[in-house]
C-alpha positions, 0 to 999 in steps of 0.5 A, a space after each residue: 473818733 466817735 465814742 459810743 455808749 452802750 445803754 443795755 447789755 444782754 446776758 444769757 438768763 437760761 440755756 435750754 429753757 424749754 428742756 426739749 419740749 419744743 421751740 419757744 412760741 410765746 412768753 410772758 413775765 410778771 414779778 420775777 416769773 417767766 412763762 414760756 409756751 412751746 411748739 409742742 404744747 408745753 407751758 414752762 414756768 420759771 420763778 427766778 424769785 424762789 429759784 424753781 420751775 415746773 412744766 405743764 403738757 397741755 397737749 395730753 389727749 389732743 391728737 396731732 401736733 399742738 402749739 401754744 399760741 399765747 401765754 399770759 401772766 398777771 403782774 404778780 406772777 400767780 395767775 396764768 392763761 394759755 391758749 393751745 392750737 392744734 388739729 382739733 381746734 383751740 382750747 384755753 387753760 387757766 393755772 395758778 402758781 400753786 396748782 399742779 394741774 391746769 383748768 380748761 376753760 370750757 366756755 372758750 372752746 374753739 376760741 383763740 385768745 389773743 390778749 388779756 387785760 388784768 385788773 392790776 389794781 385789785 388782783 390778789 394771789 387768791 383771786 383774779 377779780 375781773 379780767 378781760 380776754 380778747 379773741 381773734 374773732 373780735 369778741 371780749 369776754 369777762 372772767 374771774 377765778 377764785 383759787 380756792 374753788 379751783 375753777 372759774 367763777 364765771 365767763 361771759 361775753 361782754 362785747 363783739 365787733 360787728 361793724 368791722 370784725 377784727 382780731 383783738 391783739 392788745 388789751 389794757 384795763 385801769 380802774 379808779 375808785 370814785 364816790 359811787 363805785 369803781 370806774 373802769 377804763 378799757 383800751 382794746 387794739 385791733 390791727 386797724 383801730 384803738 377802741 376805748 370803753 369807760 364807765 362806773 359799775 359792773 363791766 357787764 353793765 358798762 359794755 352793755 351800754 355800748 350796744 345802743 351807742 357809738 364805741 369810741 375808736 381811733 383809726 391806726 395808720 398804715 396798710 393792713 394786709 388782707 384787711 376784710 371790710 364787711 359790705 
């Protein structure tokens, strides 16, 4: 008789994790912190390191049914970004582990954020440093938040897909210190391509250099339903 060994076990972490605030639509984790988004517009944060939790209702003041599209948490568990979608469109919020109220990111109004790249090497509890947000209309934005100011320092458009407009579905950013500054390496995924951007200096300058030269990408295998190719 063949003997099978179980590599993983499954344990129940939290029963009724959304506390009647709707069904879970998305989840993100970082440093013993789990953040859940629900079908009724709630963001629920559980910190298993210190054993507490809190809820934020992002649907307040928004007519009709609302749902959290995506939530994102940095590796340290302090910074959170969430996008809510409803009949009035999409809005994206930032909140910090020590804040009682979220901050709406007005410059992203109407945009659906699908992916976030955290600056993992330089992010601290008091500041996000440079982070990149990818949207469903093929745009990349740079943003930074200093917690003491309780608002974003800036939000600016970095790049836009024009040859083949597709949603950005995944982002990763790595940095390396070099003798003349910081080298950034950014990977961005759409349903059909993996793009890469690299350079030394400010992210805005690095991405601006791709306006006049070809962006490196790799075609991903497989047929994508409803793929739209511009003519």
